[in-house]
Phi, psi and omega in degrees: 000132182288161178299322181295319179294320178298317180296317178299319181295317178298315181295319180295320180298320178295319179296317182296317179298319178298316180298318180296322179294317177295322178299316180298316180296320180294325176297312182299322180280000179075019183270349178234125177234145181240128177290147181296145176092350180289143182298330185294339180296316179296320181295321180293320181291339181277349181291133182238155177251136183279173181303333182276003179086357179267151179296133174283104187297338179291345179263004181259109183272183184299324181295318180290322179296318180294320180295316179297323178296313181294316181293321179294322179298318178293319179299312182294326179297315180293322177295321179297321179296335180287346181295325178196138176285162177297322179298317180296319180297314180294319180294320179295317181298311182292329178297319179297315180295316182293322178300328182268332187232004185304317182295323178288327179293318178295322175298318179300313179296317182299321183267004177058045180258162171268165175305324177298312179302316180295320178299318178291315183296324185272004178236028183283335179233158187296325181297318179294319179299315179298319181298320182283324183275345182303320182250016183300312182298320179296319178299312182295327178295320179295318179300316179301310183296323179298311183287330175296330180278320187236001183301314181296320180298316179297317177301315182297319177304314183288321177302323184273006175275089185269152171084006177240167184267113181252128176256124182255109184290143178198182177090355179200171180300321184193160178304154181311138185289338184260009176220152175257115188295333176289323175297327185280320183222018180292341176285334187262358176225157174278312181226134174252123180265121179251148178279163170282115184292336180289317176297317185289345184255019181305323180293330177289314181293339181270332191240340187275160174299159185305317182299319179290323177300312182297320180299311182291325178301312182289314184300315179299316182297314180295320183294314184290330180290342174296342182257002184302309185296323179290317181288329184258009180298143180276075178234158185296314178251123184298142179278320178230140173223127175268126178229148177282149173287126177299327181293340177277322183278332184239113185297325183294325179291319180300316179296324181294316178296327178294320180291322175295321179299321179300315182295319180288328179291333175295318179295315181295316179295326178299319177287321182298315183261359180056048177205157185266133174246127181274343179205165177292325177299321178297320178296317179296317179300317179296315183297322182294334177287338181273073188267003175228154179299324180296320179293322178297310182301321180294334183268344186289131182259324180236099184297334182292342182270002172270112183213116173255318181201129182298342181271350179286141178242178179099170181283177183298319182299316180292325179290324176295319177297320180295317181294318179297333178270350184287138186294340179283336180254327189305319181293343190248327182222148177231005180246133181297325177292316178292330178300313180293321179293316181290327176297316180295314180298312182298312182294319181288327176295317179297318179296318179296316179300317179297318180294318179292317179299319180294322177294317181299320183267007181054047179228184178242140178299136174238130182231140177240007178250115184304326180293312177299321178300317182296322179291325176294319177300315179296316178306313179292328177297317181292321175299315182296318179299319180292320180293321179300320179294317182287320186267001183053046180236185182207162176055045181272355178266134185233131168225115181221143181199176180301323183295335179283342193253004184213147176282335179249169181289148186256154177252148174209166183279095188228019180216056186267121178303138182309318181294329178287320179298319179297316181295320179301314181297318182294330181268352181068026183280153172060027176299327183295328178298314181295319184290332180304305180292320183301320181296316181295319179295317183297327177298321180290319181299319185274354186298140179269119184296331184290335177233025183298330180297337179277324183262354185304308183298321181292320177296320179294320177299319181296318178295315178299318179295322180297315179294321178294316178296324176302315180297319178297318181294325177298314180298320179294319181295321179298322181292331182287340180054041179293154174229140174228130184052036175078007183249133181286133183298333179297335181278357181267356185284139177229164176248132178173201183256133172231103187238159177232136174231150179208153170241109185280078182254347184075014181207156186291314172217146185300324181302330179284330182291334180293349178293328180276121188294342182270007181232034208260143164244309183217100186275118177288157177293135185303323183293341181274354183257122179301146181304319182299325180285322177299318179298318180295320179295317180300318179298320183292332178300331180274322189273324176056065178247143178266153180280138178225124180249160181228136176251130173239106185230112180275133178293126179286138178283140175290132180245000000 
């Protein structure tokens, strides 16, 4: 036996003894119980202690070792959570942001500006830009170190919040600066999980001109401070929680989402150009040949799949020209063909990351940007098509919303002042409003793809009834003339889209299902899959939940 093998055996033995000790302690404390008749009972009774008082490891079989491993994992998870509560983590985070930007935030409020306005106003001269960017790297380094220290703990706290409706924000760097996403959909979720915008904007801080870096630095700080009271409110279930993206902290996860994005971009490009691509390299070779706008337009088969921004108008040629001149694309691509390929890859990678993050946190994706929403809908459409082929089923893709159920525009509670939302939570008011939508969404999450054709109509009826009941409840609430924190509930009503989309695949994203060799279309090499993703996939094989996303989009008033 080699020296290296001896060392590995010694280390494994030490880990096993620790696990067995923890298992013994958990039994003594009554935290582990075994049902009668289980095989592991015989295995436990067979364990012996040697003359030295240590467990004789030769008497510990695989069942006991597996049990000790699982119990230790749960024990260590609980111990990790004791390092800091979610409330402590949120308060520490916001204190750091406020210490650095509090005075500018108060100025913004005093002058009734938006974070965008503040970012523009404070970057008007070169001296101001230099002042803000001078310490940017140091600020970002502190953010990195903070999340490296407590990011995992924060994630575990949110993961372990069971039985509540969690909305996982995605599709953009951070929620829109001129709306508060908790005001918009805080009645329909228990907790909204927001990303750290500074981590998510690393590509901007690395590649953009100084003035743009300063603008996003200020805008993010002003925007996130709008959520301080909601995140730090003294309520049993947090209204807002800021969490770091694992893909930013862990390079292997980022690469994995990129690989999933490649596979989906092949499907998207196939529909866009009405041709089959066998690999991402083949797509790139094809895109590189489309070096003029005219060549791109000539090759497009489905014009509806060309999407840069839902607010852009004009034909495809003019939108391609607009995108090539746009500061968000210009630093990275200069060819119209490569622009469409990179747009597809980027959007699909983001959708995959959001779906995996939502599954990990036991929540549903929430999007407030219509462009990002459309790409998530397409992503789920492609997953559903693949599942339909594998499962010999049909119509597994779902898009349902208020707009589908009424001839006129619908109203919903989407403009709730943060102070009113906090008071509502403290009083436990309007829980029935939140549960109405939650029940409909949960039915989709739990739906079985193999017999979805049997339950589909009933689930749709239930969603339709939920939305209809929601409208009745809104009418009743208006009649009650309730007030919270001095604000009339009638002033919180907005008009817009509230939609739900799902891919009834029985799994969070198709790319994760390919990890299991018995469900396969294209099995990735095991070494290419991060351990964290493998663990999540193994868990999902037992739970079998489908992804369901939600769009909250308020109709903008004409000015």
